[in-house]
C-alpha positions, 0 to 999 in steps of 0.5 A: 936508290942508285945514283944515276949519271945525268940524262940529257936526252933520249939518245944520250940516256939510251946510249949510256944504258947500252954502254953500262957494264954494271947491269943494275946501272944498265936497267936503272938507266933504261927505266929512268930514261923511259920515265923521263921520255914519257913525261916529255922532260927529255929532248930526242938528241943533244950535242953532248950525247956520247957516241954509240958503242959497237957492242953493249957493256957487259960484266966479265961473265958469262963466257960467250960461246957459239950457240951450237956449244950450248949444253941442253939439260932436262927441265926436270932437274934443278940444274936444268931449270937454272940453265933455262932461266940463265939462258932466258936472263941472257935473252932479256938482257940482250933485249934491253940493249936491242930496244935501246939501240933501236932508239939511239941508233935511229933518232935521225929517222923520219918517224913520229915521237910515238915510235920512240914511245913504243920502243922505250916501253919495250926497253922498260919492260925488258929491264923488268924481265931481266931483273925478274929472271935474275932474282929467280936465279938467285932464289934457286942459288945461282947467279947470272954469269954462272953459265956460258951464254951465246952472242947470236942476238947482238949479231942481229943488231950489228947486221941491221945497224944501217937499216931500220926496216931490216932491224924491225924485220929481224928483231921483233918479227923473228926473234921476239915472235919466236918467243911467243912460239916457245914460251907456252911450252916452257911454262907448261914444263915448269908447272909440271915440275912444280916450279910455279914461281918460274912459270909465273915469271914466264907468263909475265914475259909472254904477255909483255912480249906480245906487245913488243912484237906488236910494236915491231909489226906496227912500225914495220908496216908504217915504214913499208907504207911510206915507201909504198912497199908490200910488207910481206914481200919486203919482209921475206927479202929482208929475212933472206938478206939479213938473218942467219939461222933456221926459221921453222914452224910450229908457230903460235898462231893465236899470239902472233895474230894478237901481235898483228902478224898475218898469215902472209908473214908465216908463209914468208917465214916458212918459204925462206927457211926452206929455200 
């Protein structure tokens, strides 16, 4: 069992996990902070909490490059499957930090404790996902850091650092919801190649991610209701102001519905992407 530094509060544990460059320490801190928060043995904040860093801690590798420079490879080759899993590990690692950042950055927000319950559950599961994918890379003779990766996901956190409603619109309701759209296709392709082990990991991630999008949708609606704002109109305005990149169908209607995303959100997505 890894020896962890003292965790004095929810914000302190989340902040320490974000700052950790050792990825075993980062995921262990995320999960232990979640366990202690769920058992109600942590306060939300402490006067001794460390300052929240602008960027999460990372090892020296992977090299970060612009998304347009990422090489595309066929999943019908081992190198192609390793490249996909490496990209997925990078996404899941960023997802750990994004969930922790929602907690650490917004502990002064007027929200119920159940808000933090939801996001620490997300952080716990994202840490599990990262470990699963990294372990699968190792089984295939690779390691996280062997290939370049891009930095677009953390940019979304930086761009919405001062607005919780915008953060919820961009991270769970766009970035994580997109995972619901593409993962079933990737699962099917993995099974076509005979890589059932990787496909099974994708299945675990896919089912957990529905819950993550649902957490985002729940609290986005909560904040809109408190401000007496229309959720769909607010979502569209926030996407236009805070998100860079194309938003295109097809959408996984069934999975999105299970996560609480209504068709009005889809129309906003499509209209924003085409405007």
